[in-house]
GULO-555438 format. One record per residue (C-alpha): x, y, z. Coordinates in steps of 0.25 Angstrom, whole numbers, plus 5000, padded with zeros to 4 digits. Each point is the difference from the previous one (the first is absolute). Example, Ala and Ser with C-alpha at 12.3 -4.5 7.8 and 13.67 -1.06 7.14 Angstrom:
2
<node u="5049" v="4982" w="5031"/>
<node u="5006" v="5014" w="4998"/>
***
This chain:
416
<node u="4962" v="4869" w="4960"/>
<node u="5008" v="4996" w="5011"/>
<node u="4999" v="5001" w="5015"/>
<node u="5008" v="5011" w="5007"/>
<node u="5010" v="4993" w="5010"/>
<node u="4998" v="5011" w="5010"/>
<node u="4985" v="5004" w="5000"/>
<node u="4994" v="4988" w="4992"/>
<node u="4993" v="5009" w="4990"/>
<node u="4999" v="4995" w="4986"/>
<node u="5010" v="5009" w="4992"/>
<node u="5003" v="5001" w="4985"/>
<node u="5013" v="4994" w="4995"/>
<node u="5006" v="5006" w="4987"/>
<node u="5011" v="4993" w="4993"/>
<node u="5013" v="5008" w="4999"/>
<node u="4996" v="5010" w="5010"/>
<node u="5002" v="4999" w="5016"/>
<node u="4989" v="4992" w="5008"/>
<node u="4995" v="5009" w="5011"/>
<node u="4987" v="5002" w="5008"/>
<node u="4992" v="5013" w="4998"/>
<node u="4993" v="4997" w="5013"/>
<node u="5011" v="5000" w="5010"/>
<node u="5012" v="5004" w="4991"/>
<node u="5007" v="4987" w="5002"/>
<node u="5012" v="4998" w="4992"/>
<node u="4999" v="5015" w="4996"/>
<node u="5015" v="5002" w="5001"/>
<node u="5001" v="5015" w="5003"/>
<node u="5014" v="5004" w="4997"/>
<node u="5008" v="5007" w="5013"/>
<node u="5002" v="5014" w="4999"/>
<node u="5013" v="5005" w="4994"/>
<node u="5011" v="5004" w="5010"/>
<node u="5011" v="5001" w="4992"/>
<node u="5005" v="5010" w="4989"/>
<node u="5007" v="5013" w="4998"/>
<node u="4999" v="5011" w="5010"/>
<node u="4988" v="5008" w="4993"/>
<node u="4993" v="4988" w="4997"/>
<node u="4998" v="4997" w="5015"/>
<node u="4997" v="5013" w="5003"/>
<node u="4989" v="5002" w="4989"/>
<node u="4995" v="4986" w="5005"/>
<node u="4999" v="5005" w="5014"/>
<node u="4993" v="5012" w="4996"/>
<node u="4990" v="4993" w="4991"/>
<node u="4997" v="4990" w="5011"/>
<node u="4999" v="5011" w="5011"/>
<node u="4992" v="5011" w="4992"/>
<node u="4994" v="4993" w="4989"/>
<node u="4987" v="4998" w="5006"/>
<node u="4999" v="5014" w="5006"/>
<node u="5003" v="5005" w="4985"/>
<node u="4990" v="4991" w="4995"/>
<node u="4989" v="5005" w="5009"/>
<node u="5003" v="5015" w="4997"/>
<node u="4998" v="4998" w="4984"/>
<node u="4988" v="4990" w="5001"/>
<node u="4988" v="5006" w="4993"/>
<node u="5008" v="5012" w="4995"/>
<node u="4997" v="5003" w="4986"/>
<node u="5009" v="5012" w="4997"/>
<node u="5015" v="5000" w="4996"/>
<node u="5008" v="4995" w="5012"/>
<node u="5014" v="5002" w="4994"/>
<node u="5000" v="5016" w="5000"/>
<node u="5014" v="5005" w="5006"/>
<node u="4999" v="5001" w="5015"/>
<node u="5009" v="5005" w="5011"/>
<node u="5007" v="4987" w="5002"/>
<node u="5004" v="4999" w="4984"/>
<node u="5005" v="5015" w="5001"/>
<node u="5008" v="4997" w="5012"/>
<node u="5006" v="4987" w="4994"/>
<node u="5003" v="5008" w="4988"/>
<node u="5007" v="5010" w="5008"/>
<node u="5007" v="4990" w="5009"/>
<node u="5004" v="4993" w="4986"/>
<node u="5007" v="5013" w="4995"/>
<node u="5008" v="5000" w="5014"/>
<node u="5004" v="4985" w="4998"/>
<node u="5005" v="5003" w="4986"/>
<node u="5007" v="5013" w="5004"/>
<node u="5008" v="4993" w="5010"/>
<node u="5004" v="4990" w="4991"/>
<node u="5005" v="5011" w="4990"/>
<node u="5007" v="5007" w="5011"/>
<node u="5006" v="4988" w="5004"/>
<node u="5006" v="4997" w="4986"/>
<node u="5005" v="5014" w="4999"/>
<node u="5007" v="5000" w="5014"/>
<node u="5006" v="4986" w="4996"/>
<node u="5006" v="5007" w="4988"/>
<node u="5006" v="5011" w="5009"/>
<node u="5004" v="4989" w="5010"/>
<node u="5008" v="4993" w="4989"/>
<node u="5008" v="5013" w="4997"/>
<node u="5002" v="5006" w="5014"/>
<node u="5002" v="4988" w="5009"/>
<node u="5006" v="4990" w="4990"/>
<node u="5012" v="4997" w="5010"/>
<node u="4991" v="4993" w="5010"/>
<node u="4996" v="4986" w="4996"/>
<node u="4988" v="5000" w="5009"/>
<node u="4993" v="5012" w="4994"/>
<node u="5005" v="4996" w="4986"/>
<node u="4992" v="4987" w="5001"/>
<node u="4988" v="5006" w="5007"/>
<node u="5000" v="5010" w="4989"/>
<node u="5000" v="4990" w="4989"/>
<node u="4989" v="4991" w="5007"/>
<node u="4991" v="5013" w="5001"/>
<node u="5004" v="5004" w="4985"/>
<node u="4997" v="4986" w="4995"/>
<node u="4986" v="4999" w="5007"/>
<node u="4996" v="5014" w="4995"/>
<node u="5004" v="4996" w="4986"/>
<node u="4992" v="4987" w="5001"/>
<node u="4988" v="5008" w="5005"/>
<node u="5001" v="5010" w="4990"/>
<node u="4987" v="5003" w="4991"/>
<node u="4999" v="4992" w="4988"/>
<node u="4989" v="4996" w="4991"/>
<node u="4992" v="4986" w="5002"/>
<node u="5005" v="4991" w="4989"/>
<node u="4990" v="4993" w="4992"/>
<node u="4994" v="4987" w="5008"/>
<node u="5009" v="4988" w="4997"/>
<node u="4995" v="4988" w="4992"/>
<node u="4988" v="5008" w="4995"/>
<node u="4996" v="5002" w="4986"/>
<node u="4994" v="5013" w="4995"/>
<node u="4987" v="4999" w="4992"/>
<node u="4998" v="5008" w="4988"/>
<node u="4988" v="5003" w="4990"/>
<node u="5007" v="4993" w="4988"/>
<node u="5001" v="4986" w="5006"/>
<node u="4988" v="5002" w="5010"/>
<node u="4990" v="5009" w="4994"/>
<node u="4988" v="4995" w="5006"/>
<node u="5006" v="4998" w="5014"/>
<node u="5005" v="5015" w="4999"/>
<node u="4987" v="5005" w="4995"/>
<node u="4992" v="4993" w="5011"/>
<node u="5010" v="5005" w="5011"/>
<node u="4999" v="5014" w="4995"/>
<node u="4986" v="5000" w="5001"/>
<node u="5000" v="4996" w="5014"/>
<node u="5010" v="5011" w="5002"/>
<node u="4990" v="5010" w="4995"/>
<node u="4989" v="4995" w="5007"/>
<node u="5009" v="5002" w="5013"/>
<node u="5002" v="5014" w="4996"/>
<node u="5015" v="4998" w="4998"/>
<node u="5004" v="5011" w="4989"/>
<node u="5015" v="4998" w="4999"/>
<node u="5005" v="4988" w="4992"/>
<node u="5003" v="4987" w="5008"/>
<node u="5009" v="4989" w="4995"/>
<node u="4996" v="4986" w="5003"/>
<node u="5010" v="4988" w="5002"/>
<node u="5000" v="4985" w="5003"/>
<node u="5008" v="4993" w="5011"/>
<node u="5002" v="4985" w="5002"/>
<node u="4996" v="5001" w="5015"/>
<node u="4987" v="4999" w="5007"/>
<node u="4998" v="5015" w="5003"/>
<node u="4995" v="5014" w="4995"/>
<node u="5005" v="5014" w="5004"/>
<node u="5002" v="5013" w="4994"/>
<node u="5014" v="5007" w="4999"/>
<node u="5008" v="5010" w="4994"/>
<node u="5014" v="4999" w="4992"/>
<node u="5010" v="5009" w="4994"/>
<node u="5003" v="5015" w="5002"/>
<node u="4987" v="5004" w="4993"/>
<node u="4993" v="4991" w="5010"/>
<node u="4991" v="4992" w="4990"/>
<node u="4989" v="4993" w="5008"/>
<node u="4997" v="4986" w="4996"/>
<node u="4990" v="4990" w="5006"/>
<node u="5006" v="4987" w="5001"/>
<node u="4992" v="4987" w="4999"/>
<node u="5004" v="4986" w="5004"/>
<node u="4999" v="4989" w="4988"/>
<node u="4995" v="4990" w="5010"/>
<node u="4990" v="5010" w="5007"/>
<node u="4995" v="5004" w="4985"/>
<node u="4996" v="4986" w="4997"/>
<node u="4994" v="4997" w="5014"/>
<node u="4990" v="5013" w="4999"/>
<node u="4986" v="4999" w="4995"/>
<node u="4996" v="5012" w="4990"/>
<node u="4994" v="5007" w="5013"/>
<node u="5013" v="4998" w="5009"/>
<node u="5009" v="5004" w="4988"/>
<node u="4992" v="5013" w="4999"/>
<node u="5001" v="5003" w="5015"/>
<node u="5014" v="4997" w="5000"/>
<node u="5003" v="5010" w="4989"/>
<node u="4990" v="5010" w="5008"/>
<node u="5007" v="4999" w="5013"/>
<node u="5014" v="5002" w="4994"/>
<node u="4996" v="5012" w="4991"/>
<node u="4993" v="5006" w="5012"/>
<node u="5014" v="5001" w="5006"/>
<node u="5004" v="5007" w="4988"/>
<node u="4988" v="5010" w="5000"/>
<node u="5004" v="5003" w="5014"/>
<node u="5015" v="5002" w="4998"/>
<node u="5002" v="4990" w="5011"/>
<node u="5014" v="4996" w="4995"/>
<node u="5005" v="5014" w="4998"/>
<node u="4995" v="5006" w="5013"/>
<node u="5008" v="4989" w="5007"/>
<node u="5013" v="5002" w="4993"/>
<node u="5007" v="5010" w="5010"/>
<node u="4996" v="4991" w="5011"/>
<node u="5005" v="4988" w="4993"/>
<node u="5013" v="5007" w="4997"/>
<node u="5002" v="5004" w="5016"/>
<node u="4996" v="4985" w="5003"/>
<node u="5011" v="4994" w="4991"/>
<node u="5011" v="5010" w="5007"/>
<node u="4996" v="4995" w="5013"/>
<node u="4998" v="4985" w="4996"/>
<node u="5014" v="5001" w="4994"/>
<node u="5005" v="5004" w="5014"/>
<node u="4991" v="4989" w="5007"/>
<node u="5006" v="4989" w="4991"/>
<node u="5014" v="5005" w="5003"/>
<node u="4999" v="4999" w="5015"/>
<node u="4991" v="4989" w="5002"/>
<node u="5009" v="4989" w="5006"/>
<node u="4999" v="4986" w="4992"/>
<node u="4994" v="4989" w="5008"/>
<node u="5009" v="4988" w="4995"/>
<node u="4999" v="4990" w="5012"/>
<node u="5008" v="4990" w="4991"/>
<node u="5012" v="5009" w="5001"/>
<node u="5010" v="4994" w="5009"/>
<node u="5003" v="5014" w="5005"/>
<node u="4986" v="5004" w="5002"/>
<node u="5000" v="4998" w="5015"/>
<node u="5013" v="5006" w="5003"/>
<node u="5003" v="5012" w="5009"/>
<node u="5005" v="5009" w="4988"/>
<node u="4988" v="4996" w="4990"/>
<node u="4989" v="5002" w="5012"/>
<node u="5007" v="5014" w="5003"/>
<node u="5000" v="5004" w="4986"/>
<node u="4986" v="4996" w="4998"/>
<node u="4996" v="5008" w="5012"/>
<node u="5007" v="5013" w="4996"/>
<node u="4993" v="4998" w="4986"/>
<node u="4986" v="4999" w="5005"/>
<node u="5002" v="5012" w="5009"/>
<node u="5004" v="5008" w="4987"/>
<node u="4988" v="4993" w="4992"/>
<node u="4991" v="5007" w="5010"/>
<node u="5002" v="5014" w="4993"/>
<node u="4996" v="4997" w="4986"/>
<node u="4989" v="4989" w="5004"/>
<node u="4994" v="5010" w="5009"/>
<node u="5000" v="5011" w="4989"/>
<node u="4994" v="4990" w="4991"/>
<node u="4989" v="4996" w="5010"/>
<node u="4996" v="5015" w="5000"/>
<node u="4999" v="5001" w="4984"/>
<node u="4992" v="4987" w="5000"/>
<node u="4991" v="5005" w="5012"/>
<node u="4998" v="5013" w="4992"/>
<node u="4997" v="4994" w="4985"/>
<node u="4994" v="4987" w="5005"/>
<node u="4985" v="5005" w="5000"/>
<node u="5001" v="5006" w="4986"/>
<node u="5006" v="4988" w="4994"/>
<node u="4988" v="4992" w="5005"/>
<node u="4990" v="5011" w="4997"/>
<node u="5005" v="4999" w="4986"/>
<node u="4996" v="4985" w="4999"/>
<node u="4986" v="5002" w="5006"/>
<node u="4998" v="5012" w="4990"/>
<node u="5005" v="4991" w="4987"/>
<node u="4991" v="4989" w="5005"/>
<node u="4988" v="5011" w="5001"/>
<node u="5002" v="5005" w="4986"/>
<node u="5002" v="4986" w="4993"/>
<node u="4987" v="4995" w="5007"/>
<node u="4992" v="5012" w="4995"/>
<node u="5004" v="4996" w="4986"/>
<node u="5001" v="4984" w="5001"/>
<node u="4991" v="4997" w="5011"/>
<node u="5004" v="4996" w="5014"/>
<node u="4998" v="4985" w="4998"/>
<node u="5011" v="4999" w="4988"/>
<node u="5009" v="5008" w="5009"/>
<node u="4998" v="4990" w="5012"/>
<node u="5001" v="4988" w="4991"/>
<node u="5014" v="5006" w="4996"/>
<node u="5005" v="5002" w="5013"/>
<node u="4997" v="4986" w="5003"/>
<node u="5007" v="4994" w="4989"/>
<node u="5012" v="5008" w="5001"/>
<node u="5003" v="4993" w="5013"/>
<node u="4999" v="4986" w="4993"/>
<node u="5015" v="4998" w="4998"/>
<node u="4998" v="4985" w="5004"/>
<node u="4991" v="4998" w="4989"/>
<node u="5010" v="5006" w="4990"/>
<node u="5013" v="4994" w="5004"/>
<node u="4996" v="4985" w="4998"/>
<node u="4996" v="5003" w="4987"/>
<node u="5013" v="5007" w="4997"/>
<node u="5007" v="4988" w="5006"/>
<node u="4993" v="4991" w="4991"/>
<node u="5004" v="5008" w="4987"/>
<node u="5014" v="5001" w="5005"/>
<node u="5001" v="4985" w="5001"/>
<node u="4995" v="4995" w="4988"/>
<node u="4992" v="5004" w="4987"/>
<node u="4986" v="5002" w="5001"/>
<node u="4989" v="4999" w="4989"/>
<node u="4995" v="5015" w="5004"/>
<node u="5008" v="5013" w="5002"/>
<node u="5002" v="5004" w="5013"/>
<node u="4991" v="5012" w="4997"/>
<node u="4989" v="4991" w="4996"/>
<node u="5002" v="4990" w="5012"/>
<node u="4999" v="5013" w="5009"/>
<node u="4988" v="5005" w="4993"/>
<node u="4993" v="4986" w="5001"/>
<node u="5003" v="4998" w="5015"/>
<node u="4996" v="5013" w="5004"/>
<node u="4986" v="4999" w="4992"/>
<node u="4998" v="4988" w="5008"/>
<node u="5004" v="5004" w="5013"/>
<node u="4990" v="4995" w="5011"/>
<node u="4993" v="5011" w="5008"/>
<node u="5005" v="4992" w="5013"/>
<node u="5015" v="5004" w="4997"/>
<node u="4996" v="5014" w="4999"/>
<node u="4994" v="4999" w="5013"/>
<node u="5012" v="4993" w="5006"/>
<node u="5008" v="5012" w="4995"/>
<node u="4991" v="5010" w="5006"/>
<node u="5000" v="4993" w="5014"/>
<node u="5016" v="5001" w="4999"/>
<node u="5000" v="5014" w="4997"/>
<node u="4991" v="5003" w="5012"/>
<node u="5009" v="4992" w="5009"/>
<node u="5014" v="5003" w="4995"/>
<node u="4999" v="5015" w="4997"/>
<node u="5007" v="4997" w="4987"/>
<node u="5002" v="5012" w="4990"/>
<node u="5006" v="5001" w="4987"/>
<node u="5012" v="5007" w="5005"/>
<node u="5003" v="5009" w="5013"/>
<node u="4995" v="5012" w="4992"/>
<node u="4985" v="4995" w="4998"/>
<node u="4990" v="4998" w="5011"/>
<node u="4996" v="4986" w="5004"/>
<node u="4993" v="4993" w="4989"/>
<node u="4987" v="4996" w="5008"/>
<node u="4998" v="5015" w="5004"/>
<node u="5001" v="5004" w="4986"/>
<node u="4989" v="4990" w="4997"/>
<node u="4992" v="5004" w="5011"/>
<node u="5000" v="5014" w="4995"/>
<node u="4996" v="4996" w="4986"/>
<node u="4988" v="4992" w="5007"/>
<node u="4996" v="5012" w="5007"/>
<node u="5001" v="5009" w="4987"/>
<node u="4994" v="4989" w="4991"/>
<node u="5000" v="5008" w="4987"/>
<node u="4994" v="4994" w="4988"/>
<node u="5008" v="4998" w="4987"/>
<node u="5000" v="5011" w="4990"/>
<node u="5009" v="4993" w="4989"/>
<node u="5007" v="4987" w="4998"/>
<node u="5009" v="4995" w="4989"/>
<node u="4992" v="4990" w="4992"/>
<node u="5002" v="4986" w="4998"/>
<node u="5005" v="5002" w="4986"/>
<node u="5009" v="5011" w="5003"/>
<node u="5006" v="4991" w="5012"/>
<node u="5002" v="4989" w="4990"/>
<node u="5007" v="5009" w="4990"/>
<node u="5010" v="5005" w="5011"/>
<node u="5003" v="4986" w="5004"/>
<node u="5001" v="4996" w="4984"/>
<node u="5010" v="5011" w="4998"/>
<node u="5008" v="4997" w="5012"/>
<node u="5002" v="4985" w="4996"/>
<node u="5003" v="5005" w="4986"/>
<node u="5011" v="5009" w="5003"/>
<node u="5005" v="4998" w="5014"/>
<node u="4996" v="4986" w="5004"/>
<node u="5014" v="4993" w="4998"/>
<node u="5008" v="5012" w="5005"/>
<node u="4992" v="5001" w="5013"/>
<node u="4998" v="4985" w="5003"/>
<node u="5015" v="4998" w="4998"/>
<node u="5003" v="5011" w="5010"/>
<node u="4989" v="4995" w="5010"/>
<node u="5006" v="4986" w="5000"/>
<node u="5015" v="5004" w="5000"/>
<node u="4996" v="5009" w="5013"/>
<node u="4993" v="4989" w="5006"/>
<node u="5012" v="4990" w="4998"/>
<node u="5010" v="5010" w="5005"/>
<node u="4992" v="5000" w="5013"/>
<node u="5003" v="4986" w="5002"/>
<node u="5015" v="5000" w="4998"/>
***
């Protein structure tokens, strides 16, 4: 115990973790809100900060399904069809322009640009996530059996694939023309979880599959990609180190580009405003469904450890610098199993003050925790300790070398 330099209260000091005061929040080190990012990220952050509290109050206390298709989602779908239709029309018109007005250099270049971006924005299947490894029943029989059991308990009837990635993450996506659904779990996150937290993680991602959240947003995502391509083309580069950055021609051209950027940017803003509520509601609904299976407390604990990158990265750095007596997975499991309660309290305080979320499509994490505390569902099912140990053993036996090699290579690449 040491005295707090600010309020004088006796506070606990945990070796290897930040020293801060839970009484006056001295040295809490709340990160500043993000102001940078792409156009759509800035818009969604603004929506989250402006309307997130109102949506939270609307949904608080409701127990029925909150992701039924509403008027805004129908309008967003119709709006997306108009954007996609305009892109197709631009593609066809550019082909006609290349044939009819090929003698005019200006029209020829304009048609080629529109043709290029219409082609870049064409519908195409999502690729299989990079750096991930698909799990199979031959090499990981126990793991697949347990994961499929959770899927059955979540009411997911269609077959779901599972994959492991080298990042500290978890998400659900589709890939290929047949749109196969896959739940991706990060190797570091898998070993950081307790059995209850892993059950909550699987239940949350499988709830998205059951609600068809990925497929429902496919049309909007395609329209968004079209508008983003145009925003990226017209958004002027801010490079103040360029010797011509402050010249008259550079300033004038940036001004023209900003005027042109206003059109796709505003169209994108309308689309995000229409669909934002639905993406936020989908996360609250997945949380509610997962909590009914695994209990609110396991899901709350999961939401806390997902934000502990500052605990995971030093461990990865240590393994990238010198060989350790334990594997990275074992090191992560040992560290998180001995995680001080005060560290989780610090993360909760930071989340409350910084409005952090998983990404811009998710509600602020502290609001998700508050919603779960309000519901306070008891656990109905949990992966047993024996099953969890079998999962970790299968990952170690078959994937440990590949995964840890990719994790360390990725970490070293960031340092270059």
